[in-house]
SEMARNU-103146 format. One record per residue (C-alpha): chain; x, y, z. Coordinates in steps of 0.2 Angstrom, whole numbers, padded with zeros to 4 digits, always signed. Layout:
! SEMARNU-103146
<rec chaine="A" u="X" v="Y" w="Z"/>
...
END
This chain:
! SEMARNU-103146
<rec chaine="A" u="+0748" v="+1235" w="-0244"/>
<rec chaine="A" u="+0743" v="+1247" w="-0229"/>
<rec chaine="A" u="+0728" v="+1253" w="-0239"/>
<rec chaine="A" u="+0722" v="+1235" w="-0240"/>
<rec chaine="A" u="+0725" v="+1232" w="-0222"/>
<rec chaine="A" u="+0714" v="+1248" w="-0218"/>
<rec chaine="A" u="+0700" v="+1243" w="-0230"/>
<rec chaine="A" u="+0700" v="+1225" w="-0222"/>
<rec chaine="A" u="+0699" v="+1232" w="-0205"/>
<rec chaine="A" u="+0685" v="+1244" w="-0210"/>
<rec chaine="A" u="+0675" v="+1230" w="-0218"/>
<rec chaine="A" u="+0678" v="+1218" w="-0202"/>
<rec chaine="A" u="+0672" v="+1233" w="-0190"/>
<rec chaine="A" u="+0657" v="+1236" w="-0202"/>
<rec chaine="A" u="+0653" v="+1217" w="-0201"/>
<rec chaine="A" u="+0654" v="+1217" w="-0182"/>
<rec chaine="A" u="+0643" v="+1232" w="-0180"/>
<rec chaine="A" u="+0631" v="+1224" w="-0192"/>
<rec chaine="A" u="+0631" v="+1208" w="-0182"/>
<rec chaine="A" u="+0628" v="+1218" w="-0166"/>
<rec chaine="A" u="+0613" v="+1227" w="-0174"/>
<rec chaine="A" u="+0606" v="+1210" w="-0180"/>
<rec chaine="A" u="+0609" v="+1202" w="-0163"/>
<rec chaine="A" u="+0600" v="+1217" w="-0154"/>
<rec chaine="A" u="+0586" v="+1216" w="-0166"/>
<rec chaine="A" u="+0583" v="+1197" w="-0164"/>
<rec chaine="A" u="+0584" v="+1199" w="-0145"/>
<rec chaine="A" u="+0571" v="+1212" w="-0145"/>
<rec chaine="A" u="+0559" v="+1202" w="-0157"/>
<rec chaine="A" u="+0562" v="+1187" w="-0145"/>
<rec chaine="A" u="+0556" v="+1198" w="-0130"/>
<rec chaine="A" u="+0541" v="+1205" w="-0140"/>
<rec chaine="A" u="+0537" v="+1186" w="-0144"/>
<rec chaine="A" u="+0538" v="+1182" w="-0127"/>
<rec chaine="A" u="+0526" v="+1195" w="-0121"/>
<rec chaine="A" u="+0513" v="+1190" w="-0134"/>
<rec chaine="A" u="+0513" v="+1171" w="-0131"/>
<rec chaine="A" u="+0504" v="+1170" w="-0115"/>
<rec chaine="A" u="+0506" v="+1154" w="-0104"/>
<rec chaine="A" u="+0494" v="+1141" w="-0109"/>
<rec chaine="A" u="+0485" v="+1132" w="-0095"/>
<rec chaine="A" u="+0476" v="+1116" w="-0096"/>
<rec chaine="A" u="+0467" v="+1113" w="-0112"/>
<rec chaine="A" u="+0448" v="+1114" w="-0109"/>
<rec chaine="A" u="+0439" v="+1105" w="-0123"/>
<rec chaine="A" u="+0420" v="+1103" w="-0124"/>
<rec chaine="A" u="+0416" v="+1096" w="-0107"/>
<rec chaine="A" u="+0401" v="+1087" w="-0100"/>
<rec chaine="A" u="+0402" v="+1096" w="-0084"/>
<rec chaine="A" u="+0405" v="+1114" w="-0082"/>
<rec chaine="A" u="+0417" v="+1123" w="-0070"/>
<rec chaine="A" u="+0407" v="+1130" w="-0056"/>
<rec chaine="A" u="+0394" v="+1116" w="-0056"/>
<rec chaine="A" u="+0393" v="+1104" w="-0042"/>
<rec chaine="A" u="+0404" v="+1088" w="-0045"/>
<rec chaine="A" u="+0393" v="+1072" w="-0046"/>
<rec chaine="A" u="+0393" v="+1063" w="-0030"/>
<rec chaine="A" u="+0399" v="+1045" w="-0032"/>
<rec chaine="A" u="+0403" v="+1031" w="-0018"/>
<rec chaine="A" u="+0416" v="+1020" w="-0025"/>
<rec chaine="A" u="+0429" v="+1007" w="-0020"/>
<rec chaine="A" u="+0448" v="+1010" w="-0024"/>
<rec chaine="A" u="+0459" v="+0996" w="-0031"/>
<rec chaine="A" u="+0461" v="+0989" w="-0013"/>
<rec chaine="A" u="+0443" v="+0989" w="-0010"/>
<rec chaine="A" u="+0443" v="+1004" w="+0001"/>
<rec chaine="A" u="+0428" v="+1015" w="+0001"/>
<rec chaine="A" u="+0430" v="+1032" w="-0007"/>
<rec chaine="A" u="+0418" v="+1046" w="-0010"/>
<rec chaine="A" u="+0419" v="+1059" w="-0024"/>
<rec chaine="A" u="+0410" v="+1075" w="-0024"/>
<rec chaine="A" u="+0400" v="+1083" w="-0010"/>
<rec chaine="A" u="+0406" v="+1093" w="+0003"/>
<rec chaine="A" u="+0423" v="+1088" w="+0010"/>
<rec chaine="A" u="+0423" v="+1081" w="+0028"/>
<rec chaine="A" u="+0441" v="+1086" w="+0031"/>
<rec chaine="A" u="+0440" v="+1103" w="+0021"/>
<rec chaine="A" u="+0452" v="+1097" w="+0008"/>
<rec chaine="A" u="+0451" v="+1099" w="-0011"/>
<rec chaine="A" u="+0451" v="+1084" w="-0023"/>
<rec chaine="A" u="+0461" v="+1082" w="-0037"/>
<rec chaine="A" u="+0455" v="+1068" w="-0049"/>
<rec chaine="A" u="+0469" v="+1063" w="-0061"/>
<rec chaine="A" u="+0463" v="+1052" w="-0075"/>
<rec chaine="A" u="+0477" v="+1042" w="-0082"/>
<rec chaine="A" u="+0482" v="+1025" w="-0091"/>
<rec chaine="A" u="+0496" v="+1013" w="-0087"/>
<rec chaine="A" u="+0501" v="+1014" w="-0106"/>
<rec chaine="A" u="+0501" v="+1033" w="-0107"/>
<rec chaine="A" u="+0519" v="+1039" w="-0106"/>
<rec chaine="A" u="+0513" v="+1058" w="-0104"/>
<rec chaine="A" u="+0503" v="+1052" w="-0088"/>
<rec chaine="A" u="+0519" v="+1043" w="-0081"/>
<rec chaine="A" u="+0529" v="+1058" w="-0084"/>
<rec chaine="A" u="+0516" v="+1069" w="-0074"/>
<rec chaine="A" u="+0515" v="+1057" w="-0060"/>
<rec chaine="A" u="+0529" v="+1065" w="-0049"/>
<rec chaine="A" u="+0521" v="+1082" w="-0051"/>
<rec chaine="A" u="+0504" v="+1074" w="-0045"/>
<rec chaine="A" u="+0513" v="+1066" w="-0030"/>
<rec chaine="A" u="+0521" v="+1083" w="-0026"/>
<rec chaine="A" u="+0504" v="+1092" w="-0027"/>
<rec chaine="A" u="+0497" v="+1079" w="-0015"/>
<rec chaine="A" u="+0512" v="+1082" w="-0002"/>
<rec chaine="A" u="+0514" v="+1101" w="-0004"/>
<rec chaine="A" u="+0498" v="+1110" w="-0010"/>
<rec chaine="A" u="+0490" v="+1122" w="+0003"/>
<rec chaine="A" u="+0476" v="+1121" w="+0007"/>
<rec chaine="A" u="+0477" v="+1102" w="+0007"/>
<rec chaine="A" u="+0473" v="+1092" w="-0009"/>
<rec chaine="A" u="+0468" v="+1074" w="-0009"/>
<rec chaine="A" u="+0474" v="+1066" w="-0025"/>
<rec chaine="A" u="+0464" v="+1052" w="-0033"/>
<rec chaine="A" u="+0470" v="+1042" w="-0047"/>
<rec chaine="A" u="+0457" v="+1036" w="-0059"/>
<rec chaine="A" u="+0457" v="+1024" w="-0074"/>
<rec chaine="A" u="+0448" v="+1010" w="-0082"/>
<rec chaine="A" u="+0452" v="+0993" w="-0089"/>
<rec chaine="A" u="+0459" v="+0976" w="-0082"/>
<rec chaine="A" u="+0462" v="+0977" w="-0063"/>
<rec chaine="A" u="+0478" v="+0966" w="-0064"/>
<rec chaine="A" u="+0486" v="+0979" w="-0076"/>
<rec chaine="A" u="+0482" v="+0993" w="-0064"/>
<rec chaine="A" u="+0488" v="+0983" w="-0049"/>
<rec chaine="A" u="+0505" v="+0980" w="-0058"/>
<rec chaine="A" u="+0506" v="+0998" w="-0062"/>
<rec chaine="A" u="+0503" v="+1004" w="-0044"/>
<rec chaine="A" u="+0516" v="+0991" w="-0037"/>
<rec chaine="A" u="+0529" v="+0996" w="-0051"/>
<rec chaine="A" u="+0527" v="+1014" w="-0048"/>
<rec chaine="A" u="+0525" v="+1013" w="-0030"/>
<rec chaine="A" u="+0508" v="+1023" w="-0029"/>
<rec chaine="A" u="+0499" v="+1013" w="-0016"/>
<rec chaine="A" u="+0499" v="+1028" w="-0004"/>
<rec chaine="A" u="+0487" v="+1037" w="-0017"/>
<rec chaine="A" u="+0469" v="+1031" w="-0019"/>
<rec chaine="A" u="+0467" v="+1023" w="-0035"/>
<rec chaine="A" u="+0450" v="+1020" w="-0043"/>
<rec chaine="A" u="+0447" v="+1008" w="-0058"/>
<rec chaine="A" u="+0430" v="+1014" w="-0065"/>
<rec chaine="A" u="+0423" v="+1016" w="-0082"/>
<rec chaine="A" u="+0407" v="+1025" w="-0075"/>
<rec chaine="A" u="+0418" v="+1038" w="-0066"/>
<rec chaine="A" u="+0427" v="+1044" w="-0082"/>
<rec chaine="A" u="+0410" v="+1044" w="-0092"/>
<rec chaine="A" u="+0402" v="+1054" w="-0078"/>
<rec chaine="A" u="+0416" v="+1067" w="-0080"/>
<rec chaine="A" u="+0416" v="+1066" w="-0098"/>
<rec chaine="A" u="+0434" v="+1061" w="-0100"/>
<rec chaine="A" u="+0438" v="+1058" w="-0118"/>
<rec chaine="A" u="+0457" v="+1060" w="-0118"/>
<rec chaine="A" u="+0471" v="+1058" w="-0106"/>
<rec chaine="A" u="+0479" v="+1064" w="-0095"/>
<rec chaine="A" u="+0465" v="+1073" w="-0089"/>
<rec chaine="A" u="+0462" v="+1082" w="-0072"/>
<rec chaine="A" u="+0447" v="+1089" w="-0062"/>
<rec chaine="A" u="+0450" v="+1099" w="-0047"/>
<rec chaine="A" u="+0434" v="+1099" w="-0035"/>
<rec chaine="A" u="+0434" v="+1112" w="-0021"/>
<rec chaine="A" u="+0430" v="+1109" w="-0003"/>
<rec chaine="A" u="+0412" v="+1113" w="-0006"/>
<rec chaine="A" u="+0411" v="+1099" w="-0019"/>
<rec chaine="A" u="+0411" v="+1112" w="-0034"/>
<rec chaine="A" u="+0421" v="+1108" w="-0049"/>
<rec chaine="A" u="+0435" v="+1122" w="-0048"/>
<rec chaine="A" u="+0445" v="+1118" w="-0064"/>
<rec chaine="A" u="+0448" v="+1105" w="-0076"/>
<rec chaine="A" u="+0455" v="+1100" w="-0093"/>
<rec chaine="A" u="+0468" v="+1091" w="-0102"/>
<rec chaine="A" u="+0485" v="+1092" w="-0093"/>
<rec chaine="A" u="+0500" v="+1087" w="-0105"/>
<rec chaine="A" u="+0513" v="+1096" w="-0094"/>
<rec chaine="A" u="+0517" v="+1101" w="-0077"/>
<rec chaine="A" u="+0512" v="+1119" w="-0081"/>
<rec chaine="A" u="+0495" v="+1113" w="-0087"/>
<rec chaine="A" u="+0492" v="+1104" w="-0071"/>
<rec chaine="A" u="+0497" v="+1119" w="-0060"/>
<rec chaine="A" u="+0487" v="+1130" w="-0071"/>
<rec chaine="A" u="+0471" v="+1121" w="-0063"/>
<rec chaine="A" u="+0476" v="+1128" w="-0046"/>
<rec chaine="A" u="+0481" v="+1145" w="-0053"/>
<rec chaine="A" u="+0463" v="+1146" w="-0061"/>
<rec chaine="A" u="+0455" v="+1141" w="-0044"/>
<rec chaine="A" u="+0465" v="+1155" w="-0035"/>
<rec chaine="A" u="+0459" v="+1168" w="-0048"/>
<rec chaine="A" u="+0441" v="+1161" w="-0048"/>
<rec chaine="A" u="+0440" v="+1158" w="-0066"/>
<rec chaine="A" u="+0437" v="+1143" w="-0077"/>
<rec chaine="A" u="+0454" v="+1143" w="-0085"/>
<rec chaine="A" u="+0470" v="+1153" w="-0086"/>
<rec chaine="A" u="+0465" v="+1157" w="-0104"/>
<rec chaine="A" u="+0449" v="+1166" w="-0098"/>
<rec chaine="A" u="+0459" v="+1175" w="-0084"/>
<rec chaine="A" u="+0471" v="+1182" w="-0097"/>
<rec chaine="A" u="+0457" v="+1187" w="-0109"/>
<rec chaine="A" u="+0449" v="+1197" w="-0094"/>
<rec chaine="A" u="+0465" v="+1205" w="-0090"/>
<rec chaine="A" u="+0468" v="+1211" w="-0108"/>
<rec chaine="A" u="+0451" v="+1219" w="-0109"/>
END
């Protein structure tokens, strides 16, 4: 009886030690994977306009018929974030609080401009329901075509000099924030920055 108890205790201790070693090995592997998987920035598909090129200068009217200029040297030394969205896009709606936070907190200042196309009534309803009247909202198919927007949500960051600083598909808060990181590092995208860093 005592021998059986000793054997079962030894087996239990071996099992505990085995589980501890397995847990340690898995934890180590997770750490290695975390190091290997780089943070993904905004996805940059084949674009019509390249980062570093001048943003097209356009004079438009917003949803409330207020004049709005896109591109060119900023009169108030602010950057512009063009955020292309759709009232029927759930990802766009999820990102709106982040876009609004950027408009309030980013330094130096960022002028956020929401952009879309389609029926005006649909957009007016969307602006009223989401309480977005404090942000300029442009409904213009030519604007999206000029910037080569094919998928949503899409964002373009234009610097104070009217140069495209960063752009891409932004499906998450991290994607959106990566545009500002890319601008800070002077690269087209976070992916390019990481490639240069690992060389």
